[in-house]
C-alpha positions as protocol buffer text, in pm:
chain_id: "A"
residue {
  index: 1
  type: MET
  ca { x: 526 y: -274 z: -1596 }
}
residue {
  index: 2
  type: GLN
  ca { x: 715 y: 83 z: -1706 }
}
residue {
  index: 3
  type: ILE
  ca { x: 557 y: 404 z: -1756 }
}
residue {
  index: 4
  type: ASP
  ca { x: 640 y: 433 z: -2089 }
}
residue {
  index: 5
  type: LYS
  ca { x: 478 y: 124 z: -2208 }
}
residue {
  index: 6
  type: ILE
  ca { x: 171 y: 201 z: -2014 }
}
residue {
  index: 7
  type: ILE
  ca { x: 131 y: 546 z: -2171 }
}
residue {
  index: 8
  type: GLN
  ca { x: 165 y: 351 z: -2539 }
}
residue {
  index: 9
  type: LYS
  ca { x: -41 y: 117 z: -2472 }
}
residue {
  index: 10
  type: ALA
  ca { x: -346 y: 327 z: -2343 }
}
residue {
  index: 11
  type: TYR
  ca { x: -281 y: 542 z: -2599 }
}
residue {
  index: 12
  type: LYS
  ca { x: -316 y: 299 z: -2907 }
}
residue {
  index: 13
  type: MET
  ca { x: -628 y: 164 z: -2732 }
}
residue {
  index: 14
  type: ALA
  ca { x: -773 y: 475 z: -2659 }
}
residue {
  index: 15
  type: THR
  ca { x: -704 y: 665 z: -3069 }
}
residue {
  index: 16
  type: GLY
  ca { x: -642 y: 320 z: -3293 }
}
residue {
  index: 17
  type: ASP
  ca { x: -335 y: 501 z: -3367 }
}
residue {
  index: 18
  type: ASP
  ca { x: -25 y: 271 z: -3487 }
}
residue {
  index: 19
  type: GLU
  ca { x: 210 y: 525 z: -3405 }
}
residue {
  index: 20
  type: SER
  ca { x: 354 y: 585 z: -3049 }
}
residue {
  index: 21
  type: ILE
  ca { x: 341 y: 900 z: -2913 }
}
residue {
  index: 22
  type: SER
  ca { x: 648 y: 1051 z: -2866 }
}
residue {
  index: 23
  type: ARG
  ca { x: 787 y: 1170 z: -2500 }
}
residue {
  index: 24
  type: SER
  ca { x: 838 y: 1539 z: -2645 }
}
residue {
  index: 25
  type: GLU
  ca { x: 474 y: 1614 z: -2659 }
}
residue {
  index: 26
  type: PRO
  ca { x: 300 y: 1789 z: -2396 }
}
residue {
  index: 27
  type: SER
  ca { x: 28 y: 1527 z: -2374 }
}
residue {
  index: 28
  type: TYR
  ca { x: 317 y: 1279 z: -2284 }
}
residue {
  index: 29
  type: SER
  ca { x: 355 y: 1502 z: -1928 }
}
residue {
  index: 30
  type: LYS
  ca { x: -25 y: 1505 z: -1880 }
}
residue {
  index: 31
  type: TYR
  ca { x: -61 y: 1128 z: -1921 }
}
residue {
  index: 32
  type: VAL
  ca { x: 222 y: 1096 z: -1656 }
}
residue {
  index: 33
  type: SER
  ca { x: 26 y: 1349 z: -1423 }
}
residue {
  index: 34
  type: ILE
  ca { x: -266 y: 1110 z: -1449 }
}
residue {
  index: 35
  type: LEU
  ca { x: -124 y: 807 z: -1379 }
}
residue {
  index: 36
  type: ASN
  ca { x: 21 y: 916 z: -1045 }
}
residue {
  index: 37
  type: ASP
  ca { x: -331 y: 1043 z: -936 }
}
residue {
  index: 38
  type: LEU
  ca { x: -485 y: 723 z: -1083 }
}
residue {
  index: 39
  type: GLN
  ca { x: -158 y: 550 z: -843 }
}
residue {
  index: 40
  type: ARG
  ca { x: -268 y: 725 z: -541 }
}
residue {
  index: 41
  type: ASP
  ca { x: -644 y: 627 z: -606 }
}
residue {
  index: 42
  type: TRP
  ca { x: -507 y: 260 z: -627 }
}
residue {
  index: 43
  type: TYR
  ca { x: -327 y: 272 z: -309 }
}
residue {
  index: 44
  type: GLU
  ca { x: -607 y: 428 z: -130 }
}
residue {
  index: 45
  type: GLU
  ca { x: -878 y: 235 z: -256 }
}
residue {
  index: 46
  type: SER
  ca { x: -1096 y: 57 z: 59 }
}
residue {
  index: 47
  type: LEU
  ca { x: -1021 y: -284 z: 80 }
}
residue {
  index: 48
  type: VAL
  ca { x: -1187 y: -559 z: 339 }
}
residue {
  index: 49
  type: LEU
  ca { x: -1066 y: -407 z: 703 }
}
residue {
  index: 50
  type: PRO
  ca { x: -1034 y: -48 z: 801 }
}
residue {
  index: 51
  type: ASN
  ca { x: -688 y: 58 z: 675 }
}
residue {
  index: 52
  type: GLU
  ca { x: -618 y: -223 z: 470 }
}
residue {
  index: 53
  type: ARG
  ca { x: -375 y: -126 z: 191 }
}
residue {
  index: 54
  type: TRP
  ca { x: -311 y: -391 z: -57 }
}
residue {
  index: 55
  type: ALA
  ca { x: -80 y: -716 z: 51 }
}
residue {
  index: 56
  type: SER
  ca { x: 146 y: -619 z: -251 }
}
residue {
  index: 57
  type: LEU
  ca { x: 247 y: -320 z: -30 }
}
residue {
  index: 58
  type: GLU
  ca { x: 385 y: -501 z: 289 }
}
residue {
  index: 59
  type: ARG
  ca { x: 725 y: -502 z: 420 }
}
residue {
  index: 60
  type: GLU
  ca { x: 934 y: -625 z: 689 }
}
residue {
  index: 61
  type: GLU
  ca { x: 1176 y: -447 z: 901 }
}
residue {
  index: 62
  type: THR
  ca { x: 1374 y: -521 z: 1186 }
}
residue {
  index: 63
  type: ILE
  ca { x: 1493 y: -206 z: 1497 }
}
residue {
  index: 64
  type: ILE
  ca { x: 1746 y: -246 z: 1717 }
}
residue {
  index: 65
  type: ILE
  ca { x: 1603 y: -155 z: 2066 }
}
residue {
  index: 66
  type: SER
  ca { x: 1811 y: 130 z: 2258 }
}
residue {
  index: 67
  type: SER
  ca { x: 1693 y: 319 z: 2578 }
}
residue {
  index: 68
  type: ASP
  ca { x: 1486 y: 494 z: 2307 }
}
residue {
  index: 69
  type: THR
  ca { x: 1035 y: 463 z: 2360 }
}
residue {
  index: 70
  type: GLN
  ca { x: 993 y: 611 z: 2062 }
}
residue {
  index: 71
  type: TYR
  ca { x: 1087 y: 462 z: 1729 }
}
residue {
  index: 72
  type: ASP
  ca { x: 1013 y: 593 z: 1357 }
}
residue {
  index: 73
  type: LEU
  ca { x: 907 y: 344 z: 1121 }
}
residue {
  index: 74
  type: ASP
  ca { x: 984 y: 306 z: 752 }
}
residue {
  index: 75
  type: GLY
  ca { x: 663 y: 307 z: 691 }
}
residue {
  index: 76
  type: GLU
  ca { x: 268 y: 284 z: 781 }
}
residue {
  index: 77
  type: LEU
  ca { x: 235 y: 1 z: 1038 }
}
residue {
  index: 78
  type: VAL
  ca { x: 93 y: -316 z: 899 }
}
residue {
  index: 79
  type: LEU
  ca { x: -277 y: -375 z: 1167 }
}
residue {
  index: 80
  type: HIS
  ca { x: -338 y: -678 z: 1010 }
}
residue {
  index: 81
  type: PRO
  ca { x: -69 y: -839 z: 804 }
}
residue {
  index: 82
  type: LEU
  ca { x: -98 y: -1054 z: 526 }
}
residue {
  index: 83
  type: SER
  ca { x: 265 y: -1143 z: 402 }
}
residue {
  index: 84
  type: TYR
  ca { x: 453 y: -1098 z: 761 }
}
residue {
  index: 85
  type: SER
  ca { x: 347 y: -1136 z: 1125 }
}
residue {
  index: 86
  type: PRO
  ca { x: 260 y: -887 z: 1341 }
}
residue {
  index: 87
  type: LEU
  ca { x: 458 y: -659 z: 1556 }
}
residue {
  index: 88
  type: SER
  ca { x: 716 y: -869 z: 1793 }
}
residue {
  index: 89
  type: VAL
  ca { x: 982 y: -772 z: 2008 }
}
residue {
  index: 90
  type: THR
  ca { x: 1262 y: -1031 z: 2036 }
}
residue {
  index: 91
  type: LEU
  ca { x: 1413 y: -947 z: 2394 }
}
residue {
  index: 92
  type: PRO
  ca { x: 1751 y: -1044 z: 2452 }
}
residue {
  index: 93
  type: SER
  ca { x: 1706 y: -1353 z: 2632 }
}
residue {
  index: 94
  type: GLY
  ca { x: 1580 y: -1508 z: 2326 }
}
residue {
  index: 95
  type: ASN
  ca { x: 1225 y: -1491 z: 2418 }
}
residue {
  index: 96
  type: THR
  ca { x: 991 y: -1321 z: 2159 }
}
residue {
  index: 97
  type: VAL
  ca { x: 674 y: -1082 z: 2302 }
}
residue {
  index: 98
  type: MET
  ca { x: 442 y: -963 z: 2096 }
}
residue {
  index: 99
  type: PRO
  ca { x: 308 y: -637 z: 2268 }
}
residue {
  index: 100
  type: LYS
  ca { x: -47 y: -524 z: 2222 }
}
residue {
  index: 101
  type: LEU
  ca { x: -136 y: -215 z: 2047 }
}
residue {
  index: 102
  type: VAL
  ca { x: -381 y: 19 z: 2234 }
}
residue {
  index: 103
  type: SER
  ca { x: -508 y: 385 z: 2167 }
}
residue {
  index: 104
  type: ALA
  ca { x: -289 y: 653 z: 2311 }
}
residue {
  index: 105
  type: ALA
  ca { x: -512 y: 731 z: 2624 }
}
residue {
  index: 106
  type: GLU
  ca { x: -493 y: 358 z: 2727 }
}
residue {
  index: 107
  type: PHE
  ca { x: -117 y: 363 z: 2697 }
}
residue {
  index: 108
  type: ILE
  ca { x: -103 y: 654 z: 2911 }
}
residue {
  index: 109
  type: ARG
  ca { x: -361 y: 517 z: 3219 }
}
residue {
  index: 110
  type: SER
  ca { x: -285 y: 184 z: 3192 }
}
residue {
  index: 111
  type: ASN
  ca { x: 12 y: -40 z: 3414 }
}
residue {
  index: 112
  type: ASN
  ca { x: 49 y: -316 z: 3148 }
}
residue {
  index: 113
  type: LYS
  ca { x: 392 y: -273 z: 3077 }
}
residue {
  index: 114
  type: ASN
  ca { x: 384 y: -515 z: 2747 }
}
residue {
  index: 115
  type: ILE
  ca { x: 157 y: -269 z: 2531 }
}
residue {
  index: 116
  type: PHE
  ca { x: 253 y: 24 z: 2266 }
}
residue {
  index: 117
  type: THR
  ca { x: 51 y: 279 z: 2065 }
}
residue {
  index: 118
  type: ALA
  ca { x: 130 y: 429 z: 1694 }
}
residue {
  index: 119
  type: SER
  ca { x: 86 y: 805 z: 1565 }
}
residue {
  index: 120
  type: SER
  ca { x: -244 y: 859 z: 1365 }
}
residue {
  index: 121
  type: ASP
  ca { x: -39 y: 820 z: 1041 }
}
residue {
  index: 122
  type: GLY
  ca { x: 92 y: 465 z: 1187 }
}
residue {
  index: 123
  type: LYS
  ca { x: 463 y: 592 z: 1133 }
}
residue {
  index: 124
  type: ILE
  ca { x: 605 y: 654 z: 1461 }
}
residue {
  index: 125
  type: ILE
  ca { x: 530 y: 403 z: 1780 }
}
residue {
  index: 126
  type: ASN
  ca { x: 576 y: 439 z: 2135 }
}
residue {
  index: 127
  type: PHE
  ca { x: 626 y: 158 z: 2438 }
}
residue {
  index: 128
  type: LYS
  ca { x: 623 y: 208 z: 2786 }
}
residue {
  index: 129
  type: LYS
  ca { x: 1009 y: 285 z: 3000 }
}
residue {
  index: 130
  type: GLU
  ca { x: 922 y: -24 z: 3224 }
}
residue {
  index: 131
  type: PHE
  ca { x: 961 y: -265 z: 2867 }
}
residue {
  index: 132
  type: ILE
  ca { x: 1241 y: -92 z: 2704 }
}
residue {
  index: 133
  type: ASP
  ca { x: 1449 y: -133 z: 2991 }
}
residue {
  index: 134
  type: SER
  ca { x: 1398 y: -507 z: 2987 }
}
residue {
  index: 135
  type: ALA
  ca { x: 1469 y: -534 z: 2561 }
}
residue {
  index: 136
  type: ILE
  ca { x: 1754 y: -304 z: 2547 }
}
residue {
  index: 137
  type: GLY
  ca { x: 1964 y: -477 z: 2320 }
}
residue {
  index: 138
  type: GLY
  ca { x: 1652 y: -716 z: 2187 }
}
residue {
  index: 139
  type: ARG
  ca { x: 1491 y: -592 z: 1826 }
}
residue {
  index: 140
  type: ILE
  ca { x: 1131 y: -516 z: 1706 }
}
residue {
  index: 141
  type: THR
  ca { x: 1008 y: -659 z: 1418 }
}
residue {
  index: 142
  type: TYR
  ca { x: 722 y: -515 z: 1227 }
}
residue {
  index: 143
  type: PRO
  ca { x: 526 y: -513 z: 892 }
}
residue {
  index: 144
  type: TYR
  ca { x: 502 y: -187 z: 710 }
}
residue {
  index: 145
  type: TYR
  ca { x: 325 y: -67 z: 399 }
}
residue {
  index: 146
  type: VAL
  ca { x: 557 y: 116 z: 132 }
}
residue {
  index: 147
  type: ASN
  ca { x: 505 y: 453 z: 105 }
}
residue {
  index: 148
  type: LEU
  ca { x: 384 y: 583 z: -196 }
}
residue {
  index: 149
  type: GLU
  ca { x: 646 y: 760 z: -417 }
}
residue {
  index: 150
  type: GLU
  ca { x: 524 y: 997 z: -698 }
}
residue {
  index: 151
  type: ILE
  ca { x: 656 y: 865 z: -1109 }
}
residue {
  index: 152
  type: SER
  ca { x: 806 y: 1147 z: -1337 }
}
residue {
  index: 153
  type: ASN
  ca { x: 1121 y: 885 z: -1506 }
}
residue {
  index: 154
  type: ASP
  ca { x: 1001 y: 735 z: -1862 }
}
residue {
  index: 155
  type: ASP
  ca { x: 1122 y: 408 z: -1668 }
}
residue {
  index: 156
  type: ASP
  ca { x: 984 y: 436 z: -1353 }
}
residue {
  index: 157
  type: ASN
  ca { x: 814 y: 122 z: -1247 }
}
residue {
  index: 158
  type: ILE
  ca { x: 453 y: 101 z: -1166 }
}
residue {
  index: 159
  type: ILE
  ca { x: 313 y: -101 z: -799 }
}
residue {
  index: 160
  type: VAL
  ca { x: -56 y: -155 z: -904 }
}
residue {
  index: 161
  type: ASP
  ca { x: -77 y: -542 z: -864 }
}
residue {
  index: 162
  type: ASN
  ca { x: -302 y: -581 z: -1196 }
}
residue {
  index: 163
  type: PRO
  ca { x: -112 y: -274 z: -1473 }
}
residue {
  index: 164
  type: ASN
  ca { x: -385 y: -344 z: -1692 }
}
residue {
  index: 165
  type: TRP
  ca { x: -604 y: -139 z: -1476 }
}
residue {
  index: 166
  type: LEU
  ca { x: -353 y: 164 z: -1566 }
}
residue {
  index: 167
  type: VAL
  ca { x: -417 y: 85 z: -1877 }
}
residue {
  index: 168
  type: TYR
  ca { x: -760 y: 88 z: -1965 }
}
residue {
  index: 169
  type: MET
  ca { x: -836 y: 376 z: -1676 }
}
residue {
  index: 170
  type: LEU
  ca { x: -551 y: 586 z: -1897 }
}
residue {
  index: 171
  type: ALA
  ca { x: -692 y: 494 z: -2232 }
}
residue {
  index: 172
  type: ALA
  ca { x: -1061 y: 595 z: -2063 }
}
residue {
  index: 173
  type: GLU
  ca { x: -930 y: 931 z: -2019 }
}
residue {
  index: 174
  type: ILE
  ca { x: -773 y: 986 z: -2348 }
}
residue {
  index: 175
  type: ALA
  ca { x: -1095 y: 884 z: -2557 }
}
residue {
  index: 176
  type: ARG
  ca { x: -1304 y: 1143 z: -2292 }
}
residue {
  index: 177
  type: SER
  ca { x: -1133 y: 1416 z: -2412 }
}
residue {
  index: 178
  type: ASP
  ca { x: -1118 y: 1323 z: -2805 }
}
residue {
  index: 179
  type: ILE
  ca { x: -1489 y: 1424 z: -2958 }
}
residue {
  index: 180
  type: VAL
  ca { x: -1396 y: 1096 z: -3215 }
}
residue {
  index: 181
  type: GLN
  ca { x: -1346 y: 835 z: -2963 }
}
residue {
  index: 182
  type: ALA
  ca { x: -1526 y: 927 z: -2670 }
}
residue {
  index: 183
  type: GLY
  ca { x: -1792 y: 696 z: -2743 }
}
residue {
  index: 184
  type: GLN
  ca { x: -1512 y: 388 z: -2612 }
}
residue {
  index: 185
  type: TYR
  ca { x: -1554 y: 577 z: -2266 }
}
residue {
  index: 186
  type: GLY
  ca { x: -1777 y: 321 z: -2129 }
}
residue {
  index: 187
  type: ASN
  ca { x: -1631 y: 42 z: -2278 }
}
residue {
  index: 188
  type: LEU
  ca { x: -1263 y: 136 z: -2120 }
}
residue {
  index: 189
  type: ILE
  ca { x: -1423 y: 183 z: -1797 }
}
residue {
  index: 190
  type: ALA
  ca { x: -1631 y: -144 z: -1776 }
}
residue {
  index: 191
  type: LEU
  ca { x: -1291 y: -305 z: -1845 }
}
residue {
  index: 192
  type: ALA
  ca { x: -1101 y: -118 z: -1548 }
}
residue {
  index: 193
  type: GLN
  ca { x: -1349 y: -170 z: -1294 }
}
residue {
  index: 194
  type: ASN
  ca { x: -1335 y: -541 z: -1391 }
}
residue {
  index: 195
  type: SER
  ca { x: -977 y: -549 z: -1339 }
}
residue {
  index: 196
  type: MET
  ca { x: -1012 y: -378 z: -1000 }
}
residue {
  index: 197
  type: THR
  ca { x: -1294 y: -629 z: -905 }
}
residue {
  index: 198
  type: SER
  ca { x: -1024 y: -939 z: -992 }
}
residue {
  index: 199
  type: MET
  ca { x: -753 y: -718 z: -758 }
}
residue {
  index: 200
  type: LYS
  ca { x: -990 y: -731 z: -492 }
}
residue {
  index: 201
  type: ASN
  ca { x: -1129 y: -1031 z: -494 }
}
residue {
  index: 202
  type: ARG
  ca { x: -789 y: -1160 z: -455 }
}
residue {
  index: 203
  type: GLN
  ca { x: -771 y: -966 z: -145 }
}
residue {
  index: 204
  type: ARG
  ca { x: -1062 y: -1084 z: -22 }
}
residue {
  index: 205
  type: GLY
  ca { x: -959 y: -1455 z: -68 }
}
residue {
  index: 206
  type: LEU
  ca { x: -602 y: -1384 z: 104 }
}
residue {
  index: 207
  type: ARG
  ca { x: -806 y: -1261 z: 366 }
}
residue {
  index: 208
  type: ILE
  ca { x: -1091 y: -1506 z: 401 }
}
residue {
  index: 209
  type: ALA
  ca { x: -814 y: -1786 z: 432 }
}
residue {
  index: 210
  type: ASN
  ca { x: -625 y: -1560 z: 699 }
}
residue {
  index: 211
  type: MET
  ca { x: -920 y: -1595 z: 962 }
}
residue {
  index: 212
  type: ASP
  ca { x: -1023 y: -1887 z: 1097 }
}
residue {
  index: 213
  type: PRO
  ca { x: -1416 y: -1967 z: 1100 }
}
residue {
  index: 214
  type: TRP
  ca { x: -1507 y: -1724 z: 1379 }
}
residue {
  index: 215
  type: ARG
  ca { x: -1326 y: -1461 z: 1164 }
}
residue {
  index: 216
  type: ASN
  ca { x: -1076 y: -1372 z: 1417 }
}
residue {
  index: 217
  type: LYS
  ca { x: -734 y: -1343 z: 1289 }
}
residue {
  index: 218
  type: ARG
  ca { x: -448 y: -1564 z: 1358 }
}
């Protein structure tokens, strides 16, 4: 759903006005700013596992291995992917290995070459030189989360799984600033919470389906 459609729906829901709000009105820019804040809240929402984001944000990319031991990723590395496989390396021989992610301290002291480490933001990974020397010409395949981009143009698309959550939340903010409509605030927030719960339940279901009965990641 695009920004303008969300703003128009939220505005009409909060005010009861049948007319659309003009894009030239000062309040329109304010609503775009609020949507950016709300979308970031959704992006950073706490989910099932630490550092887990919404499954819909997962993507997969491939890097050709050179002699470098450090590689920049297109986004934050997904530690427990739902839509793709964990990071793997396809060797020149065609064999595939799955190096283990370890802490920076363990990476330094360990003699195991089949390990790697990631930066605190998950966007840079490092391998042992011994491992890279045996893998030059191969490829790294990794899952990552798309970066959150600020929305500014009226035709920009929203990434939130259920755009109605944004509609309800924005409508609640509009109603709260209107003395006449302020009484609707609680009802609109309740609708938004129901939408968020629905999204979280879906994510939780995907996570449970991706685990065995002992709750180990497959």
